VEXDREN-2710 file (C-alpha; in Angstrom, 1 decimal):
% VEXDREN-2710
k/r/px/py/pz
1/UNK/69.9/108.7/65.5
2/UNK/70.3/110.8/68.5
3/UNK/66.4/111.3/68.6
4/UNK/65.8/107.6/68.7
5/UNK/68.4/106.9/71.5
6/UNK/67.0/109.7/73.6
7/UNK/63.4/109.0/73.1
8/UNK/61.5/107.6/75.7
9/UNK/58.2/106.4/76.3
10/UNK/56.9/106.6/80.1
11/UNK/54.4/103.9/81.2
12/UNK/53.1/104.4/84.7
13/UNK/51.9/101.2/86.4
14/UNK/50.8/100.3/89.9
15/UNK/52.2/97.8/92.2
16/UNK/50.1/95.2/93.4
17/UNK/48.9/96.8/96.6
18/UNK/48.9/100.4/95.3
19/UNK/51.5/101.6/97.9
20/UNK/53.6/103.2/95.2
21/UNK/54.0/103.9/91.6
22/UNK/56.6/102.7/89.1
23/UNK/57.6/104.6/86.1
24/UNK/59.2/102.4/83.4
25/UNK/61.5/103.9/80.9
26/UNK/61.5/102.1/77.4
27/UNK/64.2/103.3/75.1
28/UNK/64.0/102.0/71.6
29/UNK/67.3/101.5/70.3
30/UNK/68.1/99.5/67.2
31/UNK/70.7/97.0/67.1
32/UNK/73.1/99.1/64.7
33/UNK/72.9/102.2/67.1
34/UNK/73.7/99.9/70.0
35/UNK/76.8/98.7/67.9
36/UNK/77.7/102.0/67.2
37/UNK/77.4/103.2/70.9
38/UNK/79.4/100.2/72.0
39/UNK/82.2/100.8/69.6
40/UNK/82.1/104.5/70.7
41/UNK/82.4/103.6/74.2
42/UNK/85.2/101.1/73.6
43/UNK/87.3/103.3/71.3
44/UNK/89.3/104.9/74.1
45/UNK/90.5/101.5/75.2
46/UNK/92.1/100.5/71.6
47/UNK/95.3/102.6/72.8
48/UNK/95.9/100.3/75.9
49/UNK/96.7/97.2/73.7
50/UNK/100.2/96.1/72.6
51/UNK/102.9/94.1/74.2
52/UNK/105.3/97.1/74.4
53/UNK/105.3/97.2/78.3
54/UNK/108.0/99.4/79.8
55/UNK/110.5/97.7/82.1
56/UNK/111.6/99.3/85.3
57/UNK/114.3/98.6/87.6
58/UNK/113.1/97.5/90.9
59/UNK/113.5/100.4/93.5
60/UNK/113.2/99.8/97.2
61/UNK/111.2/103.1/97.9
62/UNK/108.6/102.1/95.2
63/UNK/108.1/98.6/96.5
64/UNK/106.5/99.1/99.8
65/UNK/103.4/100.7/101.4
66/UNK/105.1/101.3/104.6
67/UNK/107.2/104.5/105.3
68/UNK/110.5/103.2/105.3
69/UNK/112.8/100.9/103.4
70/UNK/111.0/97.5/103.2
71/UNK/114.1/95.6/102.9
72/UNK/115.9/97.3/105.9
73/UNK/112.5/96.8/107.9
74/UNK/112.2/93.1/107.1
75/UNK/116.0/92.6/107.8
76/UNK/115.7/94.5/111.0
77/UNK/112.6/92.3/112.2
78/UNK/114.6/89.1/111.1
79/UNK/117.7/90.2/113.0
80/UNK/116.2/91.0/116.4
81/UNK/113.6/88.1/116.2
82/UNK/115.4/86.4/119.3
83/UNK/114.1/89.4/121.5
84/UNK/110.3/90.1/122.4
85/UNK/109.2/93.1/120.5
86/UNK/107.9/96.1/122.8
87/UNK/107.2/98.3/119.7
88/UNK/107.2/98.1/116.0
89/UNK/106.1/101.1/113.9
90/UNK/106.4/100.5/110.1
91/UNK/105.3/103.9/109.3
92/UNK/108.0/105.6/111.6
93/UNK/110.5/103.0/111.1
94/UNK/111.0/102.4/114.8
95/UNK/111.6/98.9/116.5
96/UNK/112.1/98.4/120.1
97/UNK/112.7/95.1/122.0
98/UNK/111.9/94.3/125.3
99/UNK/114.7/93.3/127.8
100/UNK/116.4/90.1/126.7
101/UNK/118.6/88.0/128.8
102/UNK/120.5/85.2/127.1
103/UNK/119.9/82.0/128.9
104/UNK/123.5/81.2/128.9
105/UNK/124.2/84.4/130.8
106/UNK/121.0/85.6/133.0
107/UNK/122.9/88.2/134.9
108/UNK/122.9/90.3/131.7
109/UNK/120.3/91.6/129.7
110/UNK/119.9/94.0/126.5
111/UNK/117.3/96.3/124.9
112/UNK/117.6/97.4/121.4
113/UNK/116.0/100.1/119.4
114/UNK/116.4/100.1/115.8
115/UNK/115.5/103.3/113.7
116/UNK/115.2/103.2/109.9
117/UNK/115.5/106.9/108.7
118/UNK/115.0/106.9/105.0
119/UNK/113.4/104.9/102.1
120/UNK/116.5/104.1/100.5
121/UNK/118.7/101.2/101.2
122/UNK/121.7/103.0/102.5
123/UNK/124.1/102.5/105.5
124/UNK/123.1/105.9/106.9
125/UNK/119.5/105.1/106.8
126/UNK/119.9/102.6/109.7
127/UNK/120.6/103.4/113.4
128/UNK/120.9/100.8/116.1
129/UNK/120.9/101.7/119.8
130/UNK/121.6/99.3/122.6
131/UNK/121.0/99.4/126.5
132/UNK/122.8/96.9/128.6
133/UNK/122.3/95.9/132.1
134/UNK/123.9/93.8/134.6
135/UNK/122.5/92.2/137.9
136/UNK/124.5/93.4/140.9
137/UNK/122.9/92.5/144.4
138/UNK/119.6/91.7/143.0
139/UNK/119.4/95.0/141.1
140/UNK/119.7/95.8/137.2
141/UNK/122.5/98.3/136.8
142/UNK/123.3/100.0/133.6
143/UNK/126.5/98.9/132.1
144/UNK/128.5/100.3/129.0
145/UNK/127.7/98.8/125.4
146/UNK/130.8/98.2/123.2
147/UNK/130.7/100.1/120.2
148/UNK/131.5/97.1/118.2
149/UNK/128.5/95.2/119.3
150/UNK/126.1/98.0/117.7
151/UNK/128.1/98.0/114.7
152/UNK/128.1/94.4/114.4
153/UNK/124.3/94.5/114.5
154/UNK/124.0/97.3/111.9
155/UNK/126.1/95.2/109.6
156/UNK/124.1/92.2/110.0
157/UNK/120.9/94.2/109.3
158/UNK/122.5/95.8/106.2
159/UNK/123.7/92.4/104.8
160/UNK/120.4/91.0/105.2
161/UNK/118.6/93.7/103.5
162/UNK/121.1/93.7/100.7
163/UNK/120.3/90.0/100.3
164/UNK/116.6/90.5/100.3
165/UNK/116.9/93.2/97.6
166/UNK/119.1/90.8/95.6
167/UNK/116.7/88.1/95.6
168/UNK/113.9/90.4/94.9
169/UNK/115.5/91.9/91.8
170/UNK/116.6/88.3/90.6
171/UNK/113.1/86.8/91.3
END
């Protein structure tokens, strides 16, 4: 059988203009040998069948192709969507907004930096920093930011991230 499969008849022929020659290889394989070859090639795939698929719990670190937790990343972007983005680096987990002034209070502006430190959805995997400036005599002057403001932003992001994760697990 092996001799029949590997046997080849080489037949030279010329192209119509004679620029090159082509070698045709004919391999006479009987129908039964072809079926045996196909069955041998498909045999390793037989172990792939069955309906017993393992179920795994949805884990945040395995859901994404970015360098940080996808739920924290998305929640952070949604939370600061009111401000123009200056930088958004999903591999490093850094979001920096440009200066934002609330139209109801144009003499005050803020700039936010959100850093996601881990692939796990944890409170200590998120850091928010804010810079606040106020207008005095036509110049922007740094002003203190209340700690409660930064804490409130972190809480909003974490709550949104947890909600996103719950929706992903449920759906």
